[in-house]
N, C-alpha and C positions, 0 to 999 in steps of 0.2 A: 845086678838089675838088667834085663835089656832096652834100649827105648822105647820097646810097642809097651811095653809093659808098661813103664810109667810117664806113657802119655792117655797111659788108660789110668788106671790112678790119678791124674790130675785129671781127666774129666768128671770121673765121679764121684769129683769133691765139685763141683762146677754151683749143681746145685743144689745139697747145703750150704754152699756158700751168698745163692742165691736169696734161700733162705734167712738166715741171716741178715743178710741185706735189707730182704722186707722185714725183721722184725724190726731193729731199728733205725724205721721212718714210721712204723705203728706208735712206738713206741715216743714220738716226737707230739708233739701239736699237732701236727699235722703232716703233708709229701709236698717235697719240691720237685716237680718235674719235670724235661726239657722244653725248653720254648721251642729249638730247631730241632720239632723230629723228625725232617727229613736228614739229616745230617749218614752219613753213607760207613757204612762197617772200616774198619782200620783206616782213622783220617783222626787228627788231631781233634775234642775238641774244645773243650771255653781254656781259650790259655785263659796267662798271668800274667803279670807286667812283667816278668825274670827272664827270664833266659835259663834255657830245661838244659840239663848235663845226659853228654855222651852216655851212656853203658855200656858198663865195660865188655872186648872184646873177648870169646870166646880163648880156652886157650891156646886149638891149633887151628880158627881161620878166620876171617874177619868179622867186625862186627856185625855182628847175629839181630840186630834191633837200636834203631836208632834215637832216638829222645832231640826230634828238633829243636829251631829254636820260634820263639814265640814273640808278634805284633802285634801291638794294639795303636798303631800308627802307619798309616803305611807310607807316609815318608819316611818316619824314620829307619823305613822295613822297605825301602830305595835304599837308605845312608849305605846300610848295613852291609849290602850285596854288589854297591856300587865299589871300585869297577868290574868287577868279574863277571857281572852277571847283571842282564837290565830287562828289569820283570816288563810282561808284554800284559797289559792294563785295557779296559775295558772305555771306550770313550762314550760309548748310552748307556745307562740301565734305562730304568722305569725312573717313573715320582715317587721322592720318599725313598731311595735307596743309600743309607751309608756303606765304608765300610764297616767294621767290625775287626774283621780279627786276621792276621794275616803270620803263616808257617815256614818256616826254610829246612833242608834238610841236607844241611849242604855235606858229610861227613856219611847220608848216603850211598849207595854205588849208581845212581841214578839224578842227588844234587834236586830233588823235589823242593816243588814250592805251591804254597795255597794262600788265595786270596779272600775273602766272605764279606757279604756286604749282604745290611740284614733290612727292610723294612719292615714293625714293629717283630712278631714273629714271625716269619718268611725272609727268606735268606739260601743267597746268590753263592756261589760258588764257584771259582773259576782254578783249575791242579795245571799243576804244567813242568815242564822238565824239557830240554834236551833233546833234539831226537833221534842222535844217534847213538843212548844210552838204552834204548825202544820205547816203545809207546806203553797208552794204556789198557788194561784189558778191555772186553766191550762186552758187559751182561751185567743188570743187577737185581738183587733178588726179589725187587719191590718195581721188576715190567708186568706189565700188561698186554701187549705189545708187538711181535718180533723188531729188533732190528732192523731200520727203515733205511735207506743211501738215500743223500741229503752232500750240496755245496757245503763251500762257506770258502767265497772268496775266488771262485770255480777253482778249489782245490775240493775234495771227495770227506764225505766226511758222513758220518753214524748216529741215527737217536736213536733211541730211547726211550719209550713215554711207556709211563706207570704213573706209581704212586705222585715218582717227584720224574720229569723231564733230566733229561742226558741228553749228552753232544757228545762226541770225539771225532778231533781233528788233528792234522799239520801242518803247520804253515810256518816261516821266516826260520826257521831251521830248529823249529822246537814242538811238541805233540804236548795238546790240547785234551782237560777235559771237562766241559764245565755240567754246574749240576742244578734245577731250582724247583719250585713247584707252579712253577710260570708254565704256560698254554708253550706249548713246541712253537710258536709262533716269534716269541718277543728272548727265545733262546736263541732262535739263530740269530734275531738281531740282534745280542750285548755279542754272541760272537763274528758277528760283524765285524764289531766296533771294534775289535781288541787291536792294537799295535805294540811293536816294543813303545815304553813311557824309560826316558831314560830321566835319571835323579837328576834331579835340576833345583840345589839349594835354597834355592834364593821362591821356587813357586809349588806349594804340595802340592799331590794331583790328584785328576777329579776325582766327587765323590768319597775323598778322605775325609773325616774326622776333623774339626775346630773344637778341643773344651771352651765354655766361657772363658773370657779377660778373669768376667767377676760374677760369679754365683748365685744365686740366693741361699740364703739360709733363714728357713720359715715353713711355719705348720699351717695348711687351711681344715677346717672343717665342713666340710664338702655340704654331705647330705644331697645330693639332687636326686630325683629315680627316674625314671623310663620307662614306661612300660608298654612295651611292641612287643607281634609277631608272641602274643603270650605269652611270653618273657619278662620279668623287672626285673631291670640292677637298676642298685643304686650302686652313687658313687660317694663311700665313707668318707676316706680326705685324702691328705695330698700331703707327705713330708719331706720338705724337702734341704738337705744343704750341698758345704761345696764339690762332694765325692758325690751324691747320686740324689735320686730320692726316689721315694715312695708310693705307688698309689695304691685303693686299698677299693676294695669291689664288693661289693654281696650280692652273687646273684642268684634267684628262686629254686637251685636245682639240689637235690640232696645230695649230696653224698654215700653216695648205700653204697657197702664193699661190692668185692668183684670178684671176688670170691668166701667161698667158706672157710672160715679161720680156723687157727688149728686147734685140741683142748687147751680152754682156759687163753685160747687169745687175743685180739680182734684183726680184724679182717683190711686192708687199706681202705680211706675213702678212694671213691671214683674222682680220674679228674673233670673238671670241668674242661674241659680241654676251646679253652678260646679261642680266637683272631684276634687282631686287637693293632691297632693305631697312631700313636702317640705325636704330640705335636705341638709345638705355641705358636703365640703370636698367627702372622702368614703363613703360615702350612710348612714353616722349619721341620720337618723331622726330628723326629728322637728318638735313639735307639734302645732297645730293652737291653737286661744280660739275659746272657742265656735261658734264662730258667726262674720260671713263674713259681712262690708256692699257692696253699691253700688245702685248706680245712674244713670241718663241717661247723655250722653255727645255726643253733635250730635246723629250722627245714631247710633253712639255705645253703650257701660254700661265699667262703670269703675265697678270694680272690688280691693275693700282694705281688704287684711286679714293681720292679724294681726299673728305672730309667739316669738316662745322663744327666746330666744337673742344669739346671735352664738359668739363662742370666739371671741377673738382679732386676735389671729394666722390662725383665718379658711384663705382660700385660694379660694374657687370657696360655691357658690352657688347657687340650683338647684331643679328647681320647674316645676310636668309635672303633667299637669290637660290631664282627660281623660276621661272627659263628660262636655257639657254644655247641659240645656236642653232635651229636649230626645237626642239626639246626641252622638255620641260614639265615641271617635279620639286619635289620639298623642298630644300634642304642649308639647314638651318638652323645656328649657332654663337651660343652664346654666352662672351667671354671673364672672366672675372675681373679688375675691374682694378685 
């Protein structure tokens, strides 16, 4: 069998596999969709708390695919790379962003690494690798404008604007790719602030996530309802334990199917596509998991969203929604704990 023939066979299996995965979603009570919808292709997804294992090399050549090491603590990532590799990190991020996860592929040809920051379900990701290993390819499937020339700290850079903003540049012996849904001015400001950040055992790096020493373990029946911009949202409940909190909301959007169902089957419900930020007390931001769950409930849609655990002495939990599908608005909740 030739390589071309083998590739054609694999390609022909892609659609049936996709349909099988869709069917699995339909059999469940609802669906789970990525909250970080801007994650570019060929980039590691939601990390776990362990270490990825390297995939075996081909019999006649180098590794054809490398599974990177994943990190949920930026300080731990710095320690793992030290002393051979020093991460370059932003000194500035817009309010509310915190480190979410990182990855490093030490066995790859380029030794690339990435750090991701999150605010609600908005995400910024910085990719970097040694300049002598090559630069990141410029271009994006979501670009809506031709690449534009700019500068970062006096060095030439390329800006690509579309559904997300991408910036490419090289500096201090490293080459970078910065992506996010922020305006290009903010992306440039973040890039201007990026500097090598050596590991310091006694000092966590800026914007690292620090879990609470004494997390809350309690359930709240909230029942708050807000109507604004012809949209009604109810904060149903909040359940917190030492590992995470889960907030449940009901929005008056019908989870109607997006495609016609196969014979004898059902179609997946349409996502409410929410955009939200969660905080406690004096605006301390909370990270969310990489996905939210949803399912139809009568004439509305239930949304299940997990966040970081919160301190046991927290007094307020704040949830702010700014978008559902194509509708922009403001739905703010403040729950006494």
